[in-house]
C-alpha positions in Angstrom: -23.4 -34.8 -26.0 -21.1 -35.0 -23.0 -21.2 -32.4 -20.2 -17.8 -31.4 -21.2 -19.0 -30.5 -24.7 -21.9 -28.6 -23.3 -19.6 -26.5 -21.1 -17.3 -25.8 -23.8 -20.0 -24.1 -25.9 -21.0 -22.0 -22.7 -17.7 -21.0 -21.2 -15.3 -18.6 -22.8 -11.9 -20.0 -23.2 -9.0 -18.1 -21.4 -7.0 -15.8 -23.5 -3.3 -15.8 -23.8 -2.7 -12.6 -21.9 -5.1 -14.1 -19.2 -3.4 -17.5 -18.9 0.2 -15.9 -18.6 -1.4 -13.8 -15.6 -2.6 -17.0 -14.1 0.4 -18.6 -14.6 2.5 -15.8 -13.1 2.9 -15.4 -9.3 2.5 -17.8 -6.3 -0.6 -18.8 -4.1 -0.1 -18.2 -0.6 -2.2 -17.7 2.6 -5.2 -16.3 0.4 -5.4 -19.6 -1.0 -6.4 -21.2 2.2 -8.8 -18.3 2.9 -10.5 -18.8 -0.3 -10.8 -22.7 0.3 -12.5 -22.2 3.6 -9.7 -23.0 5.8 -7.4 -20.0 6.9 -3.9 -21.7 7.6 -2.9 -20.1 11.0 -0.2 -22.7 11.1 1.5 -21.4 7.9 0.6 -17.8 9.2 2.6 -18.4 12.4 5.4 -20.3 10.6 6.2 -17.3 8.2 9.6 -16.1 8.7 9.6 -12.8 10.7 10.9 -9.5 9.0 13.8 -7.9 10.7 16.2 -5.5 9.3 19.7 -6.4 8.9 22.7 -4.4 10.4 23.4 -2.8 6.8 19.7 -2.0 6.5 19.5 -0.5 9.9 22.8 1.3 9.2 21.3 2.7 5.9 18.1 4.1 7.8 20.3 5.8 10.5 22.8 7.1 8.1 21.8 8.0 4.6 17.9 8.0 5.0 18.3 10.3 8.1 20.6 12.6 6.2 18.3 12.7 3.3 15.3 13.6 5.7 17.3 16.7 6.9 17.9 17.8 3.4 14.3 17.6 2.3 12.5 20.9 2.2 9.0 19.8 1.1 7.6 23.4 1.2 10.6 24.4 -1.3 10.1 21.2 -3.3 6.3 21.8 -3.8 6.9 25.5 -4.7 9.6 24.6 -7.1 9.6 22.7 -10.7 11.5 19.9 -9.8 13.4 18.1 -7.3 16.6 20.1 -6.5 19.8 18.7 -7.9 21.3 18.0 -4.8 18.8 15.8 -3.6 19.0 13.7 -7.0 22.9 13.7 -6.8 22.4 12.3 -3.0 20.0 9.6 -4.0 22.3 8.4 -6.7 25.6 8.7 -4.5 24.1 6.8 -1.7 22.3 4.1 -4.1 18.9 4.9 -3.2 18.1 3.4 -6.7 19.6 0.3 -6.1 17.8 -1.1 -3.1 17.0 -4.4 -4.9 20.1 -5.0 -7.0 22.5 -7.5 -6.0 25.5 -6.8 -4.2 27.5 -8.6 -6.9 26.6 -5.7 -9.2 27.3 -2.8 -6.6 23.6 -2.7 -5.4 22.5 -2.9 -1.8 20.4 -6.0 -2.1 17.8 -5.0 0.7 14.8 -7.1 1.7 11.4 -6.3 0.7 10.6 -5.2 4.3 13.7 -2.9 4.2 12.7 -1.7 0.9 9.1 -0.8 2.2 10.4 0.7 5.4 12.7 3.0 3.6 10.1 4.2 0.9 7.6 4.6 3.9 9.9 6.7 5.9 10.9 9.2 3.0 7.2 9.3 2.2 6.2 10.7 5.6 8.2 14.0 4.7 8.0 14.0 0.9 5.8 12.1 -1.6 7.7 13.4 -4.4 11.1 12.1 -3.2 9.5 8.8 -2.2 8.2 8.1 -5.6 11.5 9.0 -7.4 13.0 6.4 -4.8 10.5 3.7 -5.3 10.0 3.4 -9.2 13.6 2.2 -9.9 13.1 -0.2 -6.9 9.7 -1.6 -8.3 8.7 -2.4 -11.8 11.2 -1.1 -14.0 14.4 -2.2 -16.0 16.2 -3.3 -12.9 13.4 -5.7 -11.8 13.1 -7.2 -15.3 16.7 -7.4 -16.0 17.5 -9.4 -12.5 14.9 -12.2 -13.5 14.9 -12.0 -17.4 18.0 -10.3 -18.6 20.8 -11.9 -20.3 24.2 -12.1 -18.6 25.5 -9.4 -20.9 22.4 -7.0 -20.2 22.8 -7.6 -16.4 26.6 -7.2 -16.6 26.5 -3.9 -18.3 23.1 -2.3 -17.0 23.0 -3.5 -13.3 26.2 -1.6 -12.0 25.4 1.5 -14.0 21.9 1.5 -12.4 23.0 0.9 -9.1 25.5 3.9 -8.8 23.2 6.1 -10.7 25.0 6.4 -13.9 21.9 5.3 -15.5 18.3 6.4 -14.4 15.7 4.0 -15.4 12.0 4.3 -16.5 9.6 1.9 -17.6 7.0 2.7 -20.3 3.6 0.5 -20.4 0.7 2.7 -20.3 -0.5 4.4 -23.7 -3.3 6.9 -24.1 -5.4 3.9 -25.5 -4.6 1.2 -23.2 -4.2 2.1 -19.2 -5.6 -0.7 -17.1 -6.1 -2.8 -20.1 -2.2 -3.1 -20.7 -2.9 -6.1 -22.9 -4.4 -4.0 -25.4 -1.4 -1.6 -26.0 -1.3 -0.4 -29.6 2.3 0.1 -29.7 4.1 -2.3 -32.1 7.3 -3.6 -33.2 7.8 -5.2 -36.7 10.4 -7.8 -37.1 12.7 -6.5 -39.9 16.4 -5.9 -40.9 18.1 -2.5 -40.3 21.5 -1.0 -39.6 23.2 -0.9 -36.1 26.7 0.1 -35.4 27.6 -0.1 -39.3 26.2 -3.5 -39.8 22.9 -4.9 -41.1 21.1 -7.1 -38.3 17.9 -8.4 -37.6 15.6 -6.5 -35.2 12.6 -4.4 -34.7 11.0 -1.6 -36.2 9.3 -0.1 -33.2 6.5 2.6 -33.0 5.1 3.9 -29.6 3.1 6.5 -27.8 3.3 6.5 -23.9 2.2 8.6 -21.2 2.4 8.6 -17.2 5.8 7.3 -17.3 7.7 8.2 -13.9 11.2 9.3 -14.3 10.7 9.6 -18.1 12.0 13.2 -18.1 15.2 12.4 -16.7 15.8 8.8 -17.7 18.9 7.6 -19.4 17.8 4.3 -20.3 13.9 3.3 -21.4 12.1 0.0 -20.4 9.5 -0.3 -23.3 6.6 -2.7 -23.8 5.1 -3.3 -27.0 3.4 -6.2 -29.5 5.6 -7.6 -32.0 4.4 -8.8 -35.3 6.3 -10.6 -37.9 4.4 -10.1 -41.4 7.5 -11.2 -43.4 7.9 -14.5 -41.6 11.5 -13.9 -40.5 11.1 -15.8 -37.2 8.7 -18.3 -38.4 4.9 -18.8 -39.5 3.5 -17.0 -36.6 2.7 -13.2 -37.3 1.6 -12.0 -34.1 4.1 -12.9 -31.7 2.9 -11.1 -28.3 3.8 -8.4 -25.9 7.7 -8.0 -25.5 9.7 -5.8 -23.4 12.9 -4.0 -24.5 15.7 -1.8 -23.2 16.4 1.2 -25.3 19.1 3.8 -24.2 17.8 7.4 -24.4 20.5 8.3 -26.8 19.5 5.9 -29.3 18.2 7.6 -32.6 14.6 8.3 -32.8 13.9 8.0 -29.0 11.9 10.9 -27.6 12.1 11.3 -23.8 11.1 14.8 -22.2 7.7 16.2 -22.1 6.4 16.4 -18.4 3.1 15.6 -17.0 1.9 17.6 -13.5 0.9 15.0 -11.2 -1.5 16.9 -8.7 1.5 19.4 -8.2 3.8 16.5 -6.6 7.1 17.5 -7.9 8.5 14.0 -9.2 9.2 13.6 -12.8 6.6 11.9 -14.7 5.9 12.2 -18.6 5.9 10.9 -21.9 8.1 8.8 -24.2 7.5 8.5 -28.1 8.9 6.7 -31.0 8.1 6.4 -34.6 9.7 3.5 -36.5 12.8 3.3 -34.5 15.1 0.6 -35.4 16.4 -1.6 -32.5 18.4 -4.7 -32.7 17.4 -8.0 -31.0 20.1 -7.5 -28.4 17.7 -4.6 -27.1 15.2 -7.0 -25.9 15.2 -8.1 -22.4 16.5 -11.7 -22.3 17.2 -11.6 -25.9 15.3 -12.7 -29.0 14.0 -15.9 -27.2 11.9 -13.6 -24.8 10.1 -12.0 -27.8 6.2 -12.6 -26.7 7.1 -13.3 -23.1 6.6 -9.7 -22.0 3.4 -9.8 -20.2 4.1 -12.9 -18.2 7.5 -11.0 -17.3 5.6 -7.8 -16.4 3.0 -9.7 -14.4 5.7 -11.7 -12.3 7.4 -8.5 -11.4 4.2 -6.3 -10.3 4.5 -7.9 -6.9 7.4 -5.1 -6.2 5.2 -2.2 -7.0 1.8 -3.8 -5.7 3.1 -5.2 -2.7 6.0 -2.9 -1.3 6.0 0.5 -2.9 2.3 1.6 -3.1 1.5 -0.1 0.1 4.2 1.7 1.8 2.8 5.0 0.6 -0.5 4.0 2.3 1.1 3.2 5.5 3.2 6.4 5.6 0.0 8.2 5.3 -1.5 6.4 8.4 1.4 6.8 10.3 1.7 10.6 9.7 -2.0 11.1 10.4 -2.0 8.9 13.6 1.1 10.9 15.2 -0.2 14.4 13.9 -3.8 14.1 15.0 -3.1 12.4 18.3 -0.3 15.1 19.1 -2.6 18.0 18.1 -5.7 16.5 19.8 -3.6 16.4 23.2 -2.3 20.0 23.0 -5.2 21.9 21.1 -7.7 23.0 23.6 -11.4 24.3 22.9 -14.0 25.1 25.9 -11.2 24.4 28.5 -10.5 21.0 27.4 -8.2 19.3 25.0 -10.2 18.3 21.9 -9.0 14.8 22.3 -11.6 14.6 25.2 -14.5 15.4 22.9 -16.1 12.1 21.6 -16.5 13.2 18.1 -13.0 13.8 17.9 -12.3 10.3 19.6 -14.3 8.5 17.0 -12.3 9.8 14.4 -8.8 9.3 16.3 -9.7 5.8 17.1 -10.4 4.9 13.6 -7.2 6.4 12.6 -5.3 4.5 15.2 -7.1 1.2 14.5 -6.3 1.4 11.0 -2.7 2.7 11.2 -2.3 -0.6 13.3 -4.0 -2.7 10.5 -1.9 -1.1 7.9 1.6 -1.8 9.6 0.2 -5.4 10.2 -0.5 -5.9 6.6 2.8 -4.2 5.4 5.0 -6.3 7.7 3.0 -9.7 6.8 3.1 -8.8 2.9 6.8 -8.2 2.8 7.6 -11.1 4.8 5.8 -13.3 2.1 7.8 -11.3 -0.6 11.0 -11.9 1.4 10.4 -15.8 1.5 10.7 -15.5 -2.2 7.1 -15.9 -3.1 5.4 -13.5 -5.6 1.7 -13.9 -4.3 -0.2 -12.0 -7.2 -3.4 -12.1 -5.2 -2.0 -11.0 -2.0 -0.1 -7.9 -3.4 -3.3 -6.8 -5.2 -5.2 -7.1 -1.8 -2.1 -5.0 -0.3 -2.2 -2.4 -3.1 -5.8 -1.7 -2.9 -6.8 -1.8 0.6 -3.8 -0.3 2.1 -4.0 2.9 -0.3 -7.7 3.0 0.2 -7.2 2.9 4.0 -4.3 5.7 3.8 -7.1 7.9 2.1 -9.5 7.2 4.9 -7.2 8.0 7.8 -5.8 11.1 6.0 -9.6 12.5 5.6 -10.1 11.8 9.4 -6.9 13.5 10.2 -7.8 16.4 8.1 -11.1 16.9 9.9 -9.4 16.9 13.4 -6.6 19.2 12.5 -9.2 21.4 10.6 -7.8 24.9 9.9 -4.3 23.8 10.7 -4.7 20.9 7.9 -5.5 23.5 4.9 -3.2 26.3 5.4 -0.1 25.0 3.2 3.5 25.7 4.6 6.4 23.8 6.5 4.2 23.3 9.6 1.8 21.4 7.7 2.3 17.8 8.1 -0.7 16.5 6.2 -1.0 18.7 3.1 1.7 16.9 0.9 0.2 13.4 1.8 -3.3 14.4 1.2 -2.7 15.9 -2.2 -0.2 12.8 -3.4 -2.7 9.9 -2.1 -4.7 9.7 -5.3 -1.3 9.0 -7.1 -0.8 5.6 -5.1 -4.5 4.9 -5.7 -4.1 5.2 -9.4 -1.0 3.9 -10.5 -0.1 0.4 -11.0 -3.6 -0.2 -12.3 -6.6 2.0 -11.1 -7.9 0.9 -7.6 -11.5 0.3 -9.3 -10.2 -2.4 -11.5 -7.7 -4.1 -8.7 -10.8 -4.4 -6.4 -13.5 -5.3 -8.9 -11.6 -7.6 -11.3 -8.2 -8.6 -10.1 -8.5 -9.6 -6.5 -11.3 -12.3 -7.0 -10.9 -12.6 -10.7 -7.2 -13.8 -10.2 -8.1 -15.4 -6.7 -11.1 -17.6 -8.1 -8.8 -19.3 -10.7 -5.6 -19.3 -8.7 -6.9 -20.2 -5.2 -9.6 -22.9 -6.3 -7.9 -26.4 -6.0 -9.3 -27.7 -9.5 -11.0 -25.0 -11.3 -8.0 -24.0 -13.7 -7.5 -27.8 -14.5 -11.2 -28.0 -15.3 -11.4 -25.0 -17.6 -8.1 -26.4 -19.2 -9.8 -29.9 -19.6 -13.0 -28.3 -21.0 -11.1 -26.6 -23.7 -8.6 -29.4 -24.3 -8.4 -31.1 -27.6 -6.8 -34.3 -26.2 -8.8 -37.6 -26.8 -8.4 -38.3 -23.2 -10.0 -35.0 -22.2 -13.5 -36.4 -21.4 -11.8 -38.7 -19.0 -9.7 -36.0 -17.4 -12.7 -33.8 -17.2 -14.8 -36.3 -15.3 -11.9 -37.1 -12.7 -11.5 -33.2 -12.0 -15.3 -33.0 -11.7 -15.7 -35.8 -9.3 -13.0 -34.0 -7.2 -14.6 -30.7 -7.5 -18.1 -31.9 -6.4 -16.2 -33.6 -3.3 -14.6 -30.3 -2.5 -17.5 -28.1 -2.8 -19.7 -30.7 -0.5 -16.9 -30.6 2.0 -17.3 -26.8 2.1 -21.0 -27.0 2.4 -20.8 -29.3 5.4 -18.0 -27.3 7.3 -19.9 -23.9 6.5 -23.2 -25.4 8.0 -21.3 -26.9 11.0 -19.6 -23.5 11.8 -22.9 -21.4 11.0 -25.0 -23.6 13.2 -22.5 -24.4 16.1 -20.1 -21.6 15.9 -18.2 -22.8 19.2 -16.9 -25.7 17.2 -14.5 -23.4 15.2 -11.0 -24.2 16.1 -8.1 -21.8 17.3 -4.3 -22.6 18.1 -3.3 -19.4 19.4 -1.9 -19.5 22.9 -3.2 -16.0 23.8 -7.0 -16.2 24.9 -8.0 -12.8 23.6 -6.9 -14.0 20.0 -9.1 -17.2 20.1 -12.5 -15.4 19.5 -10.9 -13.5 16.3 -9.2 -16.7 14.8 -12.6 -18.6 15.2 -14.3 -15.7 13.6 -12.0 -15.6 10.6 -12.7 -19.5 10.1 -16.7 -18.9 10.2 -16.3 -16.2 7.4 -13.8 -18.1 5.4 -16.1 -21.4 5.5 -19.0 -19.1 4.3 -16.8 -17.5 1.4 -15.9 -20.7 0.1 -19.5 -22.0 -0.4 -20.5 -18.7 -1.8 -17.7 -19.0 -4.3 -18.5 -22.3 -5.4 -22.4 -21.3 -5.7 -21.3 -18.3 -8.0 -19.4 -20.5 -10.4 -22.4 -23.0 -10.5 -25.2 -20.7 -11.0 -23.2 -17.9 -13.0 -20.3 -19.7 -14.6 -18.5 -17.5 -16.9 -21.0 -14.6 -16.4 -19.3 -14.3 -12.9 -16.4 -12.5 -14.7 -18.7 -9.6 -15.8 -20.6 -9.5 -12.4 -18.1 -7.1 -10.9 -20.1 -6.1 -8.0 -20.6 -9.5 -6.8 -17.0 -10.6 -7.5 -15.7 -7.3 -5.7 -17.6 -8.3 -2.6 -16.1 -11.8 -2.6 -12.8 -10.3 -3.1 -13.3 -8.2 0.1 -14.2 -11.1 2.2 -10.8 -12.5 1.1 -9.0 -9.3 1.6 -10.3 -8.5 5.0 -9.8 -12.0 6.4 -6.3 -11.8 5.3 -6.2 -8.4 7.0 -7.3 -10.1 10.2 -4.8 -12.7 9.9 -2.1 -9.9 9.5 -3.6 -8.1 12.7 -3.2 -11.4 14.8 0.3 -12.3 13.6 1.6 -8.9 14.3 0.1 -8.9 18.0 1.5 -12.3 18.4 4.7 -11.7 16.9 5.7 -8.1 16.9 4.2 -7.1 20.3 6.4 -7.8 23.3 4.8 -9.2 26.5 5.6 -5.9 28.2 3.8 -3.7 25.5 0.7 -6.0 25.0 -1.6 -4.0 27.3 -0.6 -1.1 25.3 -1.3 -2.7 22.1 -4.5 -4.4 23.0 -6.8 -1.4 22.2 -5.2 -1.2 18.6 -5.4 -4.9 17.9 -9.0 -5.3 19.1 -10.1 -2.5 17.1 -8.5 -3.1 13.8 -9.3 -7.0 14.2 -13.1 -6.3 14.7 -12.9 -3.8 11.8 -11.6 -6.3 9.4 -13.8 -9.0 10.5 -16.9 -6.7 10.4 -16.1 -5.2 6.9 -15.6 -9.2 5.7 -19.0 -9.9 7.0 -20.7 -7.0 5.7 -19.4 -8.0 2.2 -20.8 -11.5 2.6 -24.2 -10.0 3.1 -24.1 -7.5 0.6 -23.2 -10.4 -1.8 -26.2 -12.4 -0.8 -28.6 -9.6 -0.7 -27.7 -8.9 -4.5 -27.3 -12.5 -5.8 -29.3 -12.7 -8.7 -31.0 -16.0 -8.2 -33.4 -15.9 -5.4 -33.3 -20.0 -4.8 -29.6 -19.9 -4.9 -29.5 -16.7 -2.3 -32.2 -18.5 0.1 -30.1 -22.0 -0.1 -26.9 -20.2 0.6 -28.4 -18.4 3.7 -29.4 -21.7 5.1 -26.7 -23.8 4.0 -24.3 -21.4 6.1 -26.8 -20.3 8.7 -26.1 -17.0 7.5 -29.1 -14.7 8.7 -27.6 -12.2 11.0 -24.3 -10.2 11.8 -22.3 -12.1 14.5 -18.8 -10.7 14.2 -17.8 -8.9 17.3 -18.6 -5.1 17.1 -16.5 -2.0 18.0 -18.4 -0.4 20.9 -18.2 3.0 22.0 -16.2 2.1 25.0 -13.6 0.6 22.7 -13.5 3.9 20.5 -12.9 5.7 23.9 -10.3 3.4 25.2 -8.4 3.5 21.9 -8.6 7.3 21.6 -7.2 7.7 25.0 -4.3 5.2 24.3 -3.6 7.1 21.0 -3.0 10.0 23.0 -0.7 8.4 25.4 3.2 8.7 24.8 3.7 4.9 24.8 6.5 2.4 23.4 3.8 0.7 21.5 2.5 4.1 19.8 6.1 4.9 18.7 6.5 1.4 17.4 3.4 1.8 14.9 4.5 5.5 14.0 8.0 4.5 13.6 8.3 5.7 10.1 7.8 9.2 11.1 11.2 10.7 11.7 10.9 14.3 12.9 13.8 16.5 11.9 14.7 19.8 13.7 12.3 22.5 12.9 9.9 20.6 10.6 6.0 20.3 11.5 6.5 16.8 13.0 9.3 18.1 15.3 7.2 21.3 16.5 4.3 19.1 17.0 6.2 16.6 18.9 8.2 19.0 21.0 4.6 20.4 22.4 3.3 17.1 22.8 6.0 15.6 24.7 6.4 19.0 26.9 2.7 18.3 27.7 3.3 14.8 28.5 5.9 16.0 31.1 3.8 18.4 33.2 0.3 16.6 33.2 0.5 16.5 37.1 1.3 20.1 37.2 -1.5 20.9 34.4 -3.9 18.9 36.7 -2.8 21.0 39.9 -3.6 24.4 38.1 -7.1 23.3 36.6 -8.0 21.9 40.3 -7.2 25.3 41.7 -9.2 27.0 38.8 -12.2 24.9 39.7 -11.9 25.7 43.5 -11.4 29.3 42.6 -8.3 29.2 44.7 -6.8 31.4 41.5 -8.0 33.4 39.0 -8.0 32.5 35.2 -6.0 34.9 33.2 -6.7 36.4 29.7 -4.1 34.3 28.3 -2.8 30.9 29.7 0.5 32.6 30.4 -1.3 34.8 32.7 -3.2 31.8 34.5 0.2 30.0 35.0 1.7 33.2 36.5 -1.3 33.4 38.8 -0.7 29.6 40.0 2.9 30.3 40.5 2.4 33.3 42.9 -0.3 31.4 44.8 2.1 28.5 45.4 -0.3 26.0 43.5 3.0 25.0 41.4 6.6 25.4 42.6 9.4 27.1 40.5 10.4 24.0 38.7 6.8 23.1 37.6 6.2 26.5 36.6 9.4 26.7 34.2 8.1 23.3 32.6 4.5 24.7 32.4 5.6 28.1 30.7 7.9 25.8 28.3 5.0 23.8 27.5 2.8 26.7 26.9 5.5 28.3 24.5 5.8 24.9 22.4 2.1 24.7 22.5 1.5 27.9 21.0 3.8 27.2 18.2 2.3 24.0 17.5 -1.3 25.3 17.1 -0.1 28.2 14.9 -0.1 27.9 11.2 2.3 29.4 8.6 1.6 32.8 7.4 3.0 34.7 4.6 3.3 38.4 3.4 1.0 39.8 0.8 3.3 38.3 -2.0 3.4 35.0 -0.4 6.7 35.0 0.9 7.1 32.9 4.2 7.2 34.8 7.6 9.8 32.9 9.6 9.4 31.8 13.3 11.8 34.6 14.4 9.6 37.3 12.7 6.3 35.6 14.1 7.8 35.6 17.5 9.3 39.0 17.4 5.7 40.6 16.3 3.9 38.4 19.1 6.1 40.1 21.9 5.6 43.6 20.3 1.8 42.9 20.6 2.2 41.6 24.0 4.0 44.8 25.0 1.8 47.3 23.4 
């Protein structure tokens, strides 16, 4: 019995849905990481993402106007988005960011799409989700790539100008993450449409969690098609199919709403029972029956690589801006809280991860902007960027403490904090994304020979044995090469190469080479020892996926530092860069050790450690000095800090504006504040009961001059407003700033 025949009995065959998922999408930088040789040349050759003149004008115009219109407190205390917001979104084509100009759309780049969604999300998660859904996985995306000319000509202009609002229904009560298991079905039959008997489908469905469903005018629907009467041929089960159905079509039910965490975007259900639709409703026409899963997987990149990561990035930038400004102006025990090391540890982590988030956002959208659809990279972006968003929000909540838990217009964190689980849950729950998708897809897509080998094992071709042996020889050569490279870099790490022109980057590039070389060996041994069982060993495969993910993150950090940071700002960016890159590399190394510690074969475990000389943690560490340095940098008003918080656009009177005014007022009078504090320490002046009184004592004693005194008083008033929280009367009616100021004045006079 040949080896191929033996393996055929052991290895499970690839299902049709698995094969379609594997065939969809491209392999990009993650392929080189998996194969042990991160391609920094390809990384540096990536076309740089920049906003076009039209995209910048849209941000400076409609987006800026929208931000001034949004009252998030009002939205969250209402049942739904205000009509004037929805009308503005339609009027200014917010639902047509991806639709080509020939159909009346804006045709913006993935980078611009991400920037717009991320900017809106800093102010309102509900409005951001409403904008992002029509521009990610949905009818617009599917029509662009797979629709007939007639469907595109009819629907795309209507989607572009807001006459039609789309939704897409995939998830059902019986099939969430296992979308391939949807029970919804369409039976091929004949029926009446527009007064004629035509061939079509009798469709029954029950869907939930469908964003925009309650207000949608056109429904995208995924279901399985069956042909029991053989009207289309001899095959009965034809596979998942996507159709586009007007809401007005008889039998379509769209309406009941869910309440996702109290975030007031439209989300709900759609149902239908034995609804007859003609073949022309199928996206792409009758020829696309059964191609739905391939279509969906190919188009998932927009949601996974653009929209959801944008929500994670917006959380990080809001957290960094809010926490750093609050830490600078909030004082306890006579010191700004940003000077306490406990706060500094949290603040540095926020700053480093915010930098890493922006780096990953830029690189991922650059790849998508090149026309690629890298399914593994977009899964990495979706999982890790939404999880990082959760991490930094937790830290920011700790820093802002009581201010962070009081709802109201001045709370800059609450909306994002409550909404963050939504980004983590949709487009496939994060547990699934990490434990099954990243490495599960990566091992088949990124290994140079594995997919071909599996196909040859299950092939019925007479030449299959010969083809299998040929692929096997190549696979063995590939694995041996991986082993030699990993041993060389493990034993002699200085032999790792770097092509960066910046010396501070070289050590990180070499570290990424070492980690990637070990990953390639461990992946090979996992396949050799566990074979098909690796698919069920989710804890092990998730850790190998983490290595891929964090090496990709480190590459993104390096690219951003080299490409997006100007020479004049490199010193400002360095603390962020070092923290972020070391964090990513350390997490990758931690995942490697956890993988080895838990590998089920002791013999293989020992061999892998020896073969890769992997006995201890070698990656550059994040020191306490680095934490202090980054925390200090994060509290400075530098051009680079503005660059990595650029999505946050304060509008007059909102929480961000109040915080920023106090922060900038302090930055403008640091020297004067220093004079006052020195005078207090020398006992040249007496501390007052209030800071206002202390400032008055300093002015009377000529510690500060009149101009300095005016600036200090201005800062103190803005500081008091920034540390204040919203308050309500007994019936929860918001007390305005004017009323609060009046009460404070009355109290002082009394």
